[in-house]
C-alpha positions in Angstrom: -28.1 105.8 121.3 -30.2 105.3 123.8 -31.1 101.9 125.2 -33.1 99.1 122.9 -36.5 98.7 123.6 -37.8 95.2 124.4 -40.0 93.0 122.9 -41.7 89.9 124.0 -43.1 87.7 121.3 -45.7 85.2 122.7 -46.4 81.9 121.0 -49.6 80.3 122.8 -49.1 76.7 122.1 -52.1 73.7 122.7 -51.2 70.2 121.9 -51.7 70.2 118.1 -48.8 72.0 117.6 -46.8 70.1 119.0 -45.5 68.5 116.4 -44.0 71.0 114.1 -43.1 73.7 117.3 -39.6 72.8 117.3 -39.1 73.9 113.3 -41.7 76.7 113.3 -39.4 78.1 116.7 -36.0 77.6 114.9 -37.7 79.3 111.9 -38.4 82.3 114.3 -34.8 82.2 116.0 -32.9 82.8 112.9 -35.3 85.3 111.4 -35.2 87.9 114.6 -31.3 87.1 115.1 -30.9 89.1 111.8 -33.9 91.5 111.6 -34.5 92.6 115.2 -30.8 93.6 116.3 -32.1 97.0 117.5 -34.3 95.2 120.0 -34.4 92.9 122.9 -36.2 90.2 122.4 -37.5 86.8 123.3 -39.9 84.4 122.1 -42.3 83.4 125.1 -44.0 80.0 124.8 -47.4 80.2 126.8 -48.0 76.4 126.9 -51.7 75.9 127.1 -53.9 73.3 127.9 -54.3 70.2 129.8 -51.9 67.9 127.8 -47.5 69.2 127.6 -47.1 67.5 124.4 -45.2 70.3 123.6 -42.8 70.5 127.0 -39.7 68.3 126.4 -39.6 70.5 122.7 -39.8 73.3 124.6 -36.9 72.4 127.4 -34.6 71.2 125.0 -34.6 74.2 122.8 -34.1 76.4 126.3 -31.2 74.4 126.5 -29.7 75.7 123.1 -31.4 79.2 123.0 -31.8 81.5 125.8 -34.3 83.6 123.7 -36.9 81.3 124.4 -38.8 81.3 127.6 -41.9 79.4 128.7 -44.5 79.3 131.2 -47.2 77.2 131.8 -50.8 77.6 131.7 -53.2 74.9 132.5 -56.6 76.5 131.4 -56.9 76.4 127.9 -57.8 79.6 125.9 -55.9 82.0 124.0 -57.5 84.6 125.8 -56.1 83.1 128.8 -52.7 82.4 127.8 -51.8 86.2 126.6 -53.7 87.5 129.9 -51.2 85.5 131.8 -48.0 86.2 130.0 -48.5 89.9 128.6 -49.9 91.0 132.5 -46.4 89.3 133.9 -44.2 90.9 131.1 -41.9 93.6 131.8 -40.9 94.3 128.0 -42.0 97.9 126.2 -43.9 96.0 123.4 -46.1 92.8 123.6 -46.7 90.5 120.7 -48.8 87.8 119.5 -48.6 85.2 116.9 -50.2 81.9 116.2 -47.5 78.9 116.5 -48.3 78.0 113.0 -46.6 81.2 111.5 -49.9 81.8 109.2 -49.0 85.1 109.3 -45.0 86.4 107.2 -42.6 86.9 109.8 -41.9 90.0 107.8 -45.1 91.6 109.2 -43.1 91.9 112.5 -40.6 94.9 112.1 -43.8 97.2 110.7 -45.9 96.3 113.8 -43.1 97.2 115.9 -42.9 100.5 114.0 -45.9 101.5 114.5 -46.5 100.5 118.1 -42.8 102.6 118.8 -44.6 105.5 116.9 -48.4 107.0 117.1 -49.9 103.6 117.7 -51.0 102.2 121.4 -51.8 98.7 119.4 -51.4 96.8 116.3 -52.8 94.2 114.1 -52.6 92.6 110.6 -55.3 92.9 108.2 -55.9 90.5 105.6 -58.6 93.1 104.2 -56.6 96.3 104.0 -54.5 97.4 100.6 -51.5 96.0 100.3 -52.3 92.2 102.5 -51.6 89.3 100.4 -53.6 86.3 101.2 -54.8 82.4 100.2 -57.5 81.2 101.9 -60.6 79.2 100.7 -63.5 81.2 99.4 -66.4 79.6 102.4 -63.6 81.1 105.0 -63.2 84.0 103.1 -67.2 84.9 103.3 -67.4 84.0 106.9 -64.7 86.0 107.9 -65.6 89.0 106.2 -69.3 88.7 107.2 -67.9 88.3 110.7 -66.0 91.4 110.6 -68.9 93.6 109.0 -71.6 92.3 111.8 -68.8 93.7 114.5 -68.9 96.6 112.7 -72.3 97.0 112.6 -72.8 95.9 116.3 -70.0 97.7 118.0 -68.7 100.1 115.4 -65.0 98.9 115.8 -64.2 100.4 112.2 -61.8 97.7 111.9 -61.4 95.9 108.7 -60.1 92.6 110.3 -60.4 91.7 114.1 -59.4 87.7 113.9 -55.9 87.7 112.3 -53.7 85.7 114.8 -51.1 88.2 114.6 -51.6 91.5 117.0 -49.2 93.6 119.2 -49.6 96.2 121.8 -47.5 98.9 124.3 -47.1 97.2 127.8 -48.9 100.4 129.3 -51.8 99.8 127.3 -52.1 96.2 128.0 -52.0 96.6 131.9 -55.0 98.9 131.7 -56.9 97.4 128.5 -56.4 93.4 129.2 -58.0 93.4 133.1 -61.5 94.9 131.6 -61.0 91.9 129.0 -64.0 89.1 130.2 -63.8 86.7 127.6 -60.6 83.9 127.3 -61.3 82.4 124.2 -61.6 82.9 120.6 -63.4 86.3 121.1 -60.3 87.9 123.4 -59.1 89.4 120.1 -62.4 91.4 119.9 -62.7 92.4 122.8 -59.4 93.7 123.3 -59.7 95.9 120.5 -63.3 97.1 121.2 -62.1 97.9 125.1 -58.5 99.5 123.7 -60.9 102.2 121.5 -63.0 102.6 124.1 -60.7 104.0 126.1 -59.4 106.1 124.1 -56.4 104.5 122.5 -54.8 104.7 119.1 -54.9 101.0 116.8 -53.3 100.7 113.6 -53.9 98.1 110.9 -51.2 97.0 109.0 -51.2 94.9 105.8 -49.8 91.3 106.0 -49.1 88.3 103.8 
């Protein structure tokens, strides 16, 4: 049997997530201990922004759980948090998900399987067959219109560019991320655009 592949699961955390952070991290640890036995994994909390409300929670959890790592990113913006953590990672696969765990953790193993096989980038999608989503009509319409415009203007050919659940192979990340200009909410979309333009394979998986 070969060596285990490694994965970094990055959680960008802004001060608004601090009150629920401990519960969410403990939930992830318990889940990964059961489902990621074939991987070397760690959770990387990217404490992102000027306020450090989450820092005491993170440090307390790190003393009890070696699977939690921490990095400080002073400049606000999800894009800059991912750029910093992913470019400094030595893991084979790099994943991020929103701190509120809006996407079911059950999607992680299928994502890693795709990255191990033929996909360079794997993204969660709320608009492909098999997805199960609960959201308001207004948010659904806004999201669909946004994705339609992206496909018309950029030719992405992707159903859902904004789902807060994405993964990339480290070798692809080292090539793609330096070419991304945006540091905020458009980072996800630009990553997909650059990856496709560079010839990398982007796969979508249904999420709940």
